[in-house]
N, C-alpha and C positions, 0 to 999 in steps of 0.2 A: 625573778628574771625570766625563768622558764615560762611562767604564765603569760608574761608580757609579749614573749616571743611567739606563743601559740596564738595570742590575739592578733598579733602583726601578720602571721601566716594566714590566719582565717580570713582577715580583711583583704589580703593580697589575692587569695583564691577567689574570693567573691567578686572582685573587680575584674580578675582575668576571665572568669566564666561568662561575664557580660561583654567582653571585648570582641571586636570583629575577628580576631584570629580563631576564636571557637565558633562564632556564628557562621563562618565561611563555609563550614562543612554541611550546613543545613539545607542547601537548595541544589537542585539539578535543573538545568535549562534544557528543555526538549524542543528541538526545531522539527516541525512536522509539515513538510513541503508536499501538498496534495495537488490533485489534478485542477481543481477549480478554485482552490485557495491556499494560502500559506498561513500556518499557525505557529505560534510559540506558546509553550505551556511551562509554567514554573511549578515544580513539585517540591515538597518537603521530603524528608527521609522515610517517611511512612507511606509515600505514594499518593499524598493528598495534593489536589490542586491548590496552589496558592494564588496564582493569577495566570490569565490566558488572553491572548489576543489573536485575531483572525482577520484576514483580509482577502476578498475575492480579487481575481484579475481576469483580464479579457481572454476568451477563447477565439481562436482564429480558425476559420474554415475556408481556406483559399479555393478548394474545389470539392466536389463530392467525395466524401470519404477521407478527405485530408483534415487533420487536426494539428494545430501548432500553437506554441506559446512564445511570447517574446522572453528570452532569457533575462533581459534586464528587468522585466515585470517580476519575474520569480525572485531574483536577487533582492530587488528593492523592497518587495512585500516581506520577505524573510527578515531583512535587517529592521525594517520599521516595527514588525511584530515583536522582535527580540527586545528592542529598545522599550517598546510599550509595556511588556510584562515587568521588566525591571523597574520602570517608573511607576506602574500601577501597584507593585508590591512595596514600593517605597524602600527598596534595597539598592545596594551598589554591586558592581561586579566582584568585589571583594567577598560578598556573601555566597557566591556561586562556586560550587566545588568543581563542576564539570558540565560539559555540554555533549548532548547526543543529537545526531541528525538522522531523520527518517524521511523517506521520499517516495513519491510516485515512481514506480519501477519502469524500466524499458525505454522510457522517454529519453531521447538521444540529443546531445549537444556536442558541437565541435567548435574549438575556440583557438584563437592565436596565443601561443605560449608566451610572447613577450608582452602583448598588450591585455590579454585577457578577454578581448572582444570576440563574440561569437562570429562565425562566418556565415551562418544561417539561423533561422529560428529553430527552436527546439521542436523536434518531431515527436509528437505525443503518442504514448502507447496505443491509444485508440485509432491511430492513423492507419489507413489501408492502402496507401498509394504503392506499396511494394507487393501488392498481391500477385501480380502477374509473374514477377521475379521469383517469388516463393513457389508459385505453381509450377514454373519451368523447372526448378530444382527438384520438386517432388516427382515430376514426370521423368526426370533423368535418373530417379532411383536414389537419391541422396538421403532421403528422410530417415531411412533405418540407421544409417550410420551417424546422423546428426542426433537423432533421439537417443541412441546408445551412449553418446558421450554427454550430452546435455540434459537429458530428461525431458526435453521440450519437443515441440512439433515445428515443422518448417512453416512458420506463419508470419505475416507482417507485424504482429503484436509485439515481437521481440526486437532487440536493438540492432542486430547485425544487418539486416537488409536496409534498415533506416540509415545506418552509418554508410553503408556502400552507396545508397542513393545520394547522400550529401557529397561524398568524395567524387562521384561521378557527374553531379549536376552543378556544383558550384565551381566556377571557372578557376583553374589552377589549384583547386584543393588537393587533388591526388598528388600532384608533384610536390606541393608544400608538406603534405603529411609524410611522404617518403623522405623528405629532407629532415624531418623531426621538428618542423616549425609548428605543427598543430597538435592539439590534445583533444582526446575524446573522453567523454563521460556521461554516465547517467546522472540525474540531477544531484545525488549526493556528492559525487565527485566534482561537478561544476560548483556547488556551494562551498565545498571544502577548499578548493583552489582559491576562491575569492575571499573566504573568510580568513584564510591564512596568508593573504597577499602573494599567492602563487608558489608558496613554499612546499606544498604537498599536493601531489597528484596521485590519488590513491582511492580505492573502493573498498568495500567489504565482500565476503564470499557470497552473501545472499543477493546482493545487487549483480555481482559478476555472473551469478548462476542464471540470470534472466536475459543475458545478451546473445545467446546462441553461439558464443565464442569460447565458452569457459567449460573445461572438462570437470564435471562435478564429482567424478571418482578419483582423478588424479590431482584434483585442486590446482589447476594451472590453465592459462591460456593455451588453446590447442592449435598447433601448427596446421593441421589438416583442415580445421574450420576457418582459420584466417585465410588460408589459400582459396578456399571455396568461395568465400565472400570478397577476396582480394582486398584484405585489411592489412596495412603495414603494422607490425608489432609495436614500433616505436611510438605510436599514437596512443597506446593503451595505459591505463593506470595500474599501479601496484596494487595487488589484492591482499588485503589483511583479514584477520579475525574479525567478527562483528563487534567485540570489545577489544580496543587496541589503542596505541598512542597515535592519533591522527594529527597531532600538532596543537598549536595554540591559536586562538582567535586574534585577529588584528586588534590592538588595544584601542584603536579609534572607534570600534563599533560599540562596545559596552563601557569603555572608559578604563579598561584593564584587560590584559590577556587572560583568558580562561582555557583550560585544557579540554579538547575535544577527545572524548574516550569511547565513543561508540558511533557506528553508522550501520543501518539496516534498512532493507527494503520494507514499505509500509506494511504489507501483509505478514511478513515475518515478525515484525515489530508487535503487531497486534496479537500474533500467536504467543509471543513472549510475555506481552502485557496481560493476557489472559491466563498466564502461568500454565499453559498447556505443555508442561515439561515431561509428561510421562507418554510413552508410546500409546497410541489409540486416542488420545484427547484431541478434540477438534474445536475450532472456532469459526465463526462466519462474520465477516465484517461488511456492513452496509455503508459504504461511502458513495462515491461517484459510481463505481462498479461494485460488484459483489464478489467476494473471494472466500470460498470454503476450503480451509486447510486442515489437514489431519497429520499430527506428529507420527512418524513411522520410526522413530529413534535412529539407531546406527545403520539401518537398512534402507537402501534406496529402492523402493518398490517400483517396478516398471508396470504401468497401467496398460491394459489391453482395451481400455474404453475412452482413449483420448484425454485422459486427465495428465497433469504435468507432475513429474518427479522433480523436486527442487530442494534447495538447501534451506533448512529451517533456521539454523544458526550455527556459527562455528565459534568455539570458545576454547582457548588454549590449544589450538590446532586439532581439536576434536570436533567432528561434523555431525550434526544431527540433520536428518532429511524429513521431508514432508511430502504428502500427496495433495495436490491442489487443483481445485476447479476454479476457473476464471469467468465471470460474467461481465460484459462490458457496460451494461446499462442498469443501474440501480437507482441511486439518488439522482443520477442524470436524467432518468426518465421523469421523475418529479419536477426536476428543473425544466425539462421540455414542456411539461403541462403548464409550468408557470410562465416560462418566457417565450416559448414557441406558440402555444395554443392560447395563452393568457387566460386559462380557465380558473386560476387561482392567483392570488397575490403573494401567498407565502406557503411554504411546505406544510406548516402546522395546521392549515385549513383542511388537509386531505382526510384526516381522521374523521372528523364530523361529516364530512361529505359521504364518505364510504359507509358510514353507519346508516345512511338513508335509503340504501338499496339493499336487496337481498344478496347473499353470497353468491347464488347461481343466477346472476342476471343475464348471462348469455353472451357477454361481450368479453373478447379476449385482445389485449393489446400485446403484440409481439414487438419489443423494442429493439429491432435489429437495425438500428440507424447507422451503425458502423460495422455491420455484419454480426454474426453469431459467434459467441465464444464456445467454451466447453459445454457439452461434450460434442457439438456439431461441427465447430470450426469451419464456418462457411463465411469467408470474407466478403462475399459478393451478395449475401442476403441482404434485404432492406426491410424496414419496419412496415407493419400493417396493423389495422384494427379489423377484426373479424367478428361477425355475428351482429352487426348493427341492424336494427329494425326502426320502424316509425317511433317506437316507444323509448328508443335509446337516446340519451342525452349526456350532459356534461357529468352528471353523477356516476353514470355507468362507466364512462370512459376513465374517469379519475380512479374509481374502484378497480378497474381492469389494470390501470397502470401500477397501482400497488400490488395487486395480485400477481402480476407478471414477474416481479422479483421473487416472489415465493416459489412460483411454478419453475423458475430458472434454477432455484437452489434445490428443488426436488429433482431436476434433471441431474445435478451434481451429485446428489444423494444416491440416486439410482445407479449412476456410473460407479461410485465407490462401492456400492453394494456388489455390483458385478465383478469388481476387482477383489471382493472378499473382505472389505473393511468398511461396512456400513456403519456410520455414525448414528447412534440412536439418542444421544444427548449432545447438544451443542451450545457452546457459549457464544454469545453475540455481542456485538458492539458496532460503533459508528453512528453517524448522525441519524440515519433512518430507523435505527433500532429504538429510538424514543417513541416511535408511533405504536402504541399498544394494539390497536386494531390490526395493523399489519403483522405484527409479531405473533398475535393469536392465531391469525390465518395461517402464518408460517408453521406454527406448532401443529395445526390441524392437517395442513397439506402434507407435512413431512410424516406425521404420526410420530413425532418425537418431542421430548422435553426440551424447551429452549430457555436458557438461563442468561438473563442480562446482567452485565457487570454494573456495579454501582458507579463506576467511573467510565463513561463512554468515550473518553479520550484515550482509548486503550492503545492505540498505535503510538502516540506520544509517550504514554506511560511505559509501554514495553521498551522503548528506546531509552527512556530515562533509567529504567531498571538495569538495562545492559550497561549504560554509562556509569551508573553508581557501583555496579558490580566490579567493573574494571578499575574504578577509582578507589575502591575499598570502602564505600559507604555501606554496602551490603556484603555480609560475610559469604553468603552461599545462595544458591537457588532455592534451597529449602527455606531459607528465611524469607525470600521474596514470595514464595508460595503462601505463607501465612497472611500476607498482606491483601490478598484478593478477597473481595466481598460481593455477594450477589445483591442486586437491586430487586429483581422480581423473576419469578418462574412462570413460564407459560407452558400449560399441559394440553394435549390434544383433547378435544372434545367431540370432534367430527366423526360420524360413523364412517367406517372404511369403504362402504358402498358409495357414499357421496364422495369421499376423497378420491376414490379411483375413477369415478365418473367425470369429475371436474378435470383430472389430469389427463384423461383420454381426449377430452375436448381440447385441452391446451396443446397436446401433441399434434392433433389435427390442424390447429392454427399454425403451428411452427412448420408443418409440412408445406403449407402454402407459401411461405417465404423462402424455403431452402432452394438453393441453386445447385446443390451437388449432394 
């Protein structure tokens, strides 16, 4: 009888191990809402990609230096991509343990709390319409105060002046905001609101730290900053840890409600995905823009070279900080070569083209299409191609476009070096990091080892790691660290004399477009 009972139990366990109740813990859905496209990536518990879906959406340029998105495009592409990966993986929502949201940072949306309808298009982080307002505040001497509280600069890149512009320029918006009828959010907050049917108006500390309204030392919305930008507090979301209970998805989206357990700004998520958990570890992400971020641990280092002090992540109320340099045009430069100049049909063509010309071809493309980011912070600068001769052609300009991303990263490296924290080994990710020619030139111009992750969807992966950590899929950050794998190592081979000579020519080209 005992033997029969053991056989019965063995059969029962065998069936149970194949049931949806066990399988449900196997997947994490990461929503990665970027500047030019939305993605959804399904990961297993080892951090491996199971399925992914990506959809581009329209970029709007109403005026010179203005960049907008339709919030409806953002929401619809996110939902479509999420549904696609579930369908492609041939699973159901029962199989997904949790959802994480990572997003383009600083992009600003204001919507009606009752209907969920935006009152204006999303103003994108690249947008420069509030340059004059920021310049006025700098001239009045506010930048020191703002920087000491936020770790940021008074620049239109960040959310506060964009939010103020919407409240001042959309008819009736300010009055409605003061009555508590409107909600503000960065893209993570906007998505959360709609994915939970308006039940949750929240953000995380990483996204809050990019608004110019959040005190990164006291971890709260700052009354003095709200007064400076004339922002009513009732419009703001609740700020939570990067891993937290953000509510449940609307069951109509995936067929069943799933817990949302993480939200992070895209660059912080990439840092987390690269497992840069130790002080001094650095990553550089090559997406629409380029962002070099260095973990500074529990210390918020103040830069003397116009880098940004920001929150890397906040877990269980404990904050890790980072030093960051932001470049506005990386992959977007290649997109311009494709769509603006029509020199290429696909980004993948650029590598073969660049190989056909020497490294020192003499042409420099400064992609200041929406101003210069770190360390120059010149919102009024505009792009230029310098060094053209009768011998110059499409090949040289394409090569110069790729090289410009590397030169701009060198600008950030030099600024970090001046702040005493020069990264000599960098982990890279993002779509542009697939280009071996560009990454080798990056190693050469930086004089640093460049390590490419085996998973280029590191932004989505980092958010998945955070969501999984919060949901109990991962025991610790140490466990997550063991999952990282290198795809390829690029080591510098260029002589220092050539490296320094090329960089001097780059700086000369930048000087030609600077306005301040």
